[in-house]
Wavefront OBJ file of the C-alpha trace (Angstrom):
o trace
v 69.748 -43.428 4.232
v 71.761 -45.348 2.006
v 71.772 -48.935 0.263
v 73.947 -50.935 2.457
v 76.828 -53.506 1.095
v 74.878 -56.351 2.916
v 71.389 -55.750 0.677
v 73.446 -55.439 -2.396
v 74.241 -59.324 -1.598
v 70.640 -59.884 -1.040
v 69.256 -57.720 -4.069
v 72.525 -59.634 -6.463
v 71.134 -62.665 -5.062
v 67.879 -62.410 -6.383
v 69.371 -61.699 -9.760
v 71.532 -63.925 -9.381
v 69.043 -67.149 -8.935
v 66.326 -65.772 -11.665
v 69.904 -65.418 -14.018
v 72.131 -67.659 -13.356
v 74.498 -66.156 -16.387
v 74.923 -63.383 -14.634
v 76.853 -64.819 -11.593
v 79.319 -63.013 -10.269
v 78.896 -59.787 -11.839
v 78.556 -57.059 -9.530
v 75.951 -54.075 -10.134
v 76.624 -50.760 -11.006
v 74.723 -49.019 -8.441
v 73.151 -45.787 -8.536
v 70.353 -43.498 -5.563
v 67.931 -41.848 -7.550
v 65.203 -39.577 -5.371
v 61.732 -39.836 -6.263
v 59.001 -37.006 -4.441
v 56.557 -38.659 -2.751
v 52.978 -38.085 -3.956
v 51.119 -36.911 -1.167
v 53.474 -34.272 -0.629
v 56.141 -32.420 -2.933
v 58.162 -30.958 0.129
v 62.063 -31.425 -0.145
v 61.803 -33.316 3.167
v 59.657 -36.265 2.078
v 61.671 -37.944 -0.606
v 62.050 -41.280 -1.164
v 65.428 -42.972 -1.947
v 65.663 -45.350 -4.928
v 68.786 -47.418 -6.091
v 69.181 -48.476 -9.824
v 70.992 -51.230 -10.031
v 72.278 -52.335 -13.510
v 74.236 -55.896 -13.564
v 75.980 -56.177 -17.589
v 77.103 -59.276 -18.313
v 78.102 -61.136 -22.071
v 76.168 -65.130 -23.050
v 77.447 -67.308 -24.939
v 75.198 -68.845 -27.624
v 75.300 -71.388 -30.253
v 77.483 -71.596 -33.097
v 79.838 -69.212 -31.227
v 77.763 -66.077 -31.159
v 77.632 -63.618 -27.858
v 75.057 -61.967 -26.497
v 75.019 -58.609 -24.155
v 72.090 -59.085 -21.202
v 71.937 -56.055 -19.309
v 69.524 -57.127 -16.062
v 68.160 -53.742 -14.402
v 66.629 -53.143 -10.710
v 65.093 -50.631 -8.481
v 64.928 -51.196 -4.964
v 63.926 -49.240 -1.562
v 66.889 -48.376 1.400
v 66.120 -50.701 3.054
v 67.102 -53.462 -0.226
v 63.684 -54.610 -1.472
v 63.237 -55.400 -5.023
v 61.017 -52.854 -6.613
v 61.238 -53.869 -10.201
v 63.400 -56.233 -12.388
v 63.224 -55.435 -15.990
v 66.004 -57.580 -18.396
v 67.241 -55.808 -21.969
v 68.668 -58.147 -24.700
l 1 2 3 4 5 6 7 8 9 10 11 12 13 14 15 16 17 18 19 20 21 22 23 24 25 26 27 28 29 30 31 32 33 34 35 36 37 38 39 40 41 42 43 44 45 46 47 48 49 50 51 52 53 54 55 56 57 58 59 60 61 62 63 64 65 66 67 68 69 70 71 72 73 74 75 76 77 78 79 80 81 82 83 84 85 86
């Protein structure tokens, strides 16, 4: 199962609400496969997706700062984890 564009839009809406300075940034999407902890068979893998939002924010005094938001989401578009790197 893949992450649909509608799911990416809803995840992006959550990111834009929390970080309005990144509004309009299109994320890069990477599929990651994590084995299910109950059984290690190759058939029971849970797919998660890493969405990376990169932007540049203006600071006082004419300086700029890079912001990177990484979002882990499942097949259904639910946000599992969101982290910010400055």
